[in-house]
Structure formats: structure tokens, C-alpha cells
C-alpha positions in Angstrom: -0.1 0.0 0.2 2.8 2.4 0.9 4.8 1.1 -2.5 1.6 1.8 -4.4 1.2 5.4 -2.8 4.5 6.9 -2.7 4.2 5.8 -7.0 1.5 7.8 -7.4 2.5 10.3 -6.0 5.5 10.3 -7.6 3.5 10.0 -11.4 1.8 13.6 -10.0 5.2 15.5 -9.1 6.0 14.6 -13.2 3.1 15.6 -14.7 3.2 18.9 -12.0 6.4 19.5 -13.5 5.7 18.5 -17.8 2.6 20.9 -17.4 5.2 24.1 -16.1 8.0 22.8 -18.6 5.5 23.0 -21.4 3.4 25.6 -20.1 4.5 28.8 -23.6 1.8 30.9 -22.8 4.1 31.3 -19.4 7.5 32.0 -20.9 6.1 34.0 -24.2 4.4 36.2 -20.5 7.9 36.3 -18.7 9.2 37.7 -22.2 6.5 40.0 -22.6 7.2 41.7 -18.9 11.5 40.6 -19.7 10.6 43.6 -22.3 8.8 45.8 -20.8 11.1 46.3 -18.0 13.7 47.0 -20.2 11.4 50.2 -22.0 11.0 51.3 -18.8 14.6 51.0 -17.2 14.9 49.2 -14.9 17.3 45.9 -16.3 20.0 46.1 -18.1 20.9 45.6 -21.3 23.5 42.3 -20.1 20.3 41.1 -18.1 18.3 41.7 -20.4 20.2 39.6 -22.7 21.2 36.4 -21.4 16.9 36.2 -19.8 16.0 37.2 -23.1 18.4 33.8 -24.4 16.7 32.5 -21.4 14.0 31.8 -22.4 13.8 31.4 -26.1 15.4 28.3 -25.3 13.6 27.4 -23.3 10.4 28.4 -25.9 12.8 26.4 -28.5 13.0 23.6 -25.7 9.1 22.7 -25.5 8.8 23.3 -29.4 11.4 21.1 -29.8 10.1 17.8 -27.6 6.3 19.1 -28.3 7.5 17.9 -32.1 9.6 14.8 -31.1 
């Protein structure tokens, strides 16, 4: 019984992680917020470029995962 409960909990955690991993809308929203911060002068160009690269990479990972 305990092993089954642990298995089900692990399965649920995996499902939730995958749902978050594949959330393109969240990543796009972060990109929009990033552009707003840059335009408002609240972050440096260097920080912007670094974070933008990460977010675009995430979108590419999501697309690649969904197409495989």
C-alpha cells in the first residue's frame, strides 16, 4: 500500500512538472514582462539579453519536445 502511494505521488509530481515545463504561455508572458522592464530602464541590456536567451531557449525546448 505504501509503495503504491509513493508511486502515485511520484507520478502526480511528474505530471505537474511536465505541465509546467510545457507551458509556452508562461514563458511568453515572462518575455513580455522582460521587454517592459527593459523599456522602462529597470534592467540592464546585459541582464535583458541573458534572460531573453534563456526564455527563447525554453520555447525552443518546448517546441522540440512537442514535435518529437
